[in-house]
N, C-alpha and C positions, 0 to 999 in steps of 0.2 A: 321482108324484102325492102331494099333501100336502094332507090336510083337504079332499078332494073337489075340489081345483083343481091345475092343472098347476105343478109346481115347476121343471122342465127339460124342454127338447125337443131333439130331434136329428132332422135330415132326412138319411137315407141313401138314395142311388140305386144301382140295380143297373147294372153295365156289364159284361156278359159274366160271368165268375166272379168278378168283383171286386165288393165293396160299397164305395161311396165315402161316407165320413162328412164330409158338406160344410157344413151349417149347424148350428150348435149355439147354445144359449143358456139361461137360466136367470132365475127371478123373483129379483131382488136381495133381496128380503125373506127369502129362505131361504139366502142366501150362506153362513151359518155351518154349515149342514147339508151343504155341498158337493153340492147336487143333481146338478150335471153329471157329477162323478165318479161318483156312485151310478148315474147312468142309464148311463154309459159301462161300469161293471161289468155291468150288467144285460144291455146289448147284447152285450158280449163273451161272456157266459155262455150267452146264446141261441145265438150264432154257433157256439160250440165244441159245443154239444148238437146243433144242427140239421146241421152240416157241410156247408152248401149252397153256401158261398163258399170260393174258394181264397185270396183276398186281402182284407183289410180295409184300406183306404186312407185314412190321415189326410191327405187332400188339403190343398193350400194351403200357403202361406208361414207363417212365424212358427215360432218357437223355443219351443215349449211343452213343459214337463217330461214332460206325460202321453204325448207322441208318442215320446220317448226310451225311457220307462218301459215302455210296452206294445209297441213295435217289435221286430221281429226283423231288420230291415234297411231300407235306405233308397235311393232312387233320385234323382239329380240330374234336373231337369227345367227346361224352359223353356217359357212359355206364349206363344204367337204368336198375335196378332190381325192379321186379314187385313181391309183395307178396300179397297173398290173405288176405283180411282183417279178422283178428281174435285178440283177445285179446293177445295171445301168440306172434304172430308176431310183434304186436304193442309193446310189452314190449321188445322183442329183438332187434328191431330196435332202440327204445329209449335207451336202455342199452349200445348198439353200439355206439350210437351218444354221449352219456355221457361220455364212456370210451376214445372216441377220443378227445373230448374237455379236459377231465382230463389230457390226455397224453400231449396235446398241453400246458397246464398251467404249469405242471411238467417240460416239457422241456424248457419253457421259463424262469422258475424260475432257473433251473439248468445253464442255459446259463448266466443268469444275475449274479448269485452268483459265477460262476467260472470266469467271466469277472472282477467281484470286486476283487476277490483274486489276480488276476495277476496285478491289478492297484496299 
């Protein structure tokens, strides 16, 4: 909190003996005060004091420095989504796959042409 208003937030969910650090954010007007980092320190301080959880999980992708700095180990994982078989779901998954490939192609083309312009 800062001046009676929230400066940062974190949603942590309990899963057995693990606490999942899943959704975080901060008010951009306080970015110079590093409110997310301060909140993380406070969360970790309380977790160590209470000793209720065996694992604090920095869930999700992304290579963020704080994950490496605060972690004691890591696990590779894969997220699997299961959709019931239907023509609609097949079409949606197929369109999603095609849009991702198209995005990759456009990105590669853009990188190549911007590199060629600099040369």
